[in-house]
N, C-alpha and C positions, 0 to 999 in steps of 0.2 A: 348571768349565764355566759360563760366563756366558751372558747373553742376547745373541743376535746382533742387531745393529742393522740388518741387511740386511732389506729387505722380503721377506716370504715369500709373501704373498698379493697378487698383482698382477693377477689376472684380474678384470675388472669385468663385471657382467652387462650384457647388451644394454640400450640405452636403452628405458625403458618407453614403450609407446605410450599415448596418452591413452585413458582409459576411454570407450568410445562412449556409455555411459549418462550421462556427465556433460558431453557435448559441448555441450549446449544450456543450460548454467548461466547464461551471460550473458543469453540471451534471457529465460529464466525470471526472472532477477533483475530485469530491467527491468520486466517485467510486475508482479512482486510489489511493486516500488517504487511503481508507479502505484496498484495497487488496495489496497496496504497503508498508504498514507500517511493520516493522520487526516482530512484534508479530503476526500479521495476517498471514504473510508468514510462520512463524514457526508452527502456529496452522494448517494451511492448509497442510503443509508437514507432520505433525504428524498424521493427520486424513486421509492421503491418503491411508493407508492400512487398514482402517476400523474404526468402532466406538471406542471411548475411553471415560473413565470416567474423571471427572474434575481433581481428584488428580493424575491420571495417566498422564494426559497432563502436569500438574504442575511439576511432577517429570521429564518428558521428556524434558521440555523446561527450560534449565538452565538460571536462572536469572530473570524469570518472577515472579512478585508478584501475590498473590491471587487476589487482586483488579484488576490488569491489565489483568489477564487472564479472569476474570469475564467480564470486559468491552469489551475485544476483542471478546469473544464468543458472547456476546449480540449484538455487532455491526455486526458480521458475520451472526448471526441468523436474525437480522433485514433486512439485505441485501439479505436474501434468499440463503446464501451460506452454512449455517450449520443448522441442525435440532437438537433440544433438546428433548429427549424422557425420560419421567419419568416413572419408573417401580414401581408399587404399592407393594413394599416389605418393610420389616422393617429391617434396616432403608431404606428409599426410595433410589433407584438407579437411577442416571441420566446419560444418555449416550449422547455424542455429535458425530454427523456424518455429513460428507459432503453431500449436496444435489446434484442432477444432475448438477445444475448450478455451485456449488462449485467444483465438480469433473472436470468440464471443465477448471478449473484453475490449476489443478494438473500439467499438462505439462509445462506451462509457469513458474509456481513457482518452479518446479523441475529444469528447465533449469537455472533459476536465481540463485537458491541455488548452483547448480553444478558450475556455472560460478564463484560465490563468493568463493567457496572452492578452485577452481583451481587457482584463481588469488589473494588470500589473501596475499601471500608473496610479490608479485609485488606491491600491493596496500600499504602494510606496508612500503616497501622500498621507494616508491614514497612519502609517508607521511613524512618519516624521512628526505629525501632530501629537501622537501619543508620546513619543520620546521627548518632545519639547515640554509637554505638560508634566512629565514624570522625571525630568532631569536626567534622562539617559544620554 
C-alpha cells in the first residue's frame, strides 16, 4: 500500500477578515515616523522649555541643516505638535512653540532622550563587538 498522490484535504478555511484592532497601523506608523525621527525628538526636547526662534533652534541642535530643520518644523506644525507665530516686526520675528498636543510628548521624548544618554556607552560597546564579529 503506497501513498496516494491524490489530494485528500481540499477544504480551505474562509478568508480571514483583517483584525479590527490592527486597522489603524498605517495611521499610527505615520505618526510614529514623525515623532520618532531623531530631528523631531531634538526639536521637541529643545522646545520643551518654551518658544524658540529658528536660528536659536539651529544653534541648539548640533548637526541639523537649515533645510532639515525647516522640514522637521513644517512636519511637526502640520501634525499639530508645534505652532509657528510670526511677529510683525522689522525684520519679522518667527517663534516656534509646542502646542498642548506637543507638550503631551515631552515626557515620553524626555524619557527616550535620558535613556539614550544613559546607555550610549553600552550601545557603542555592543556595536563594536558586533562589528568585530562580523568583519565590519
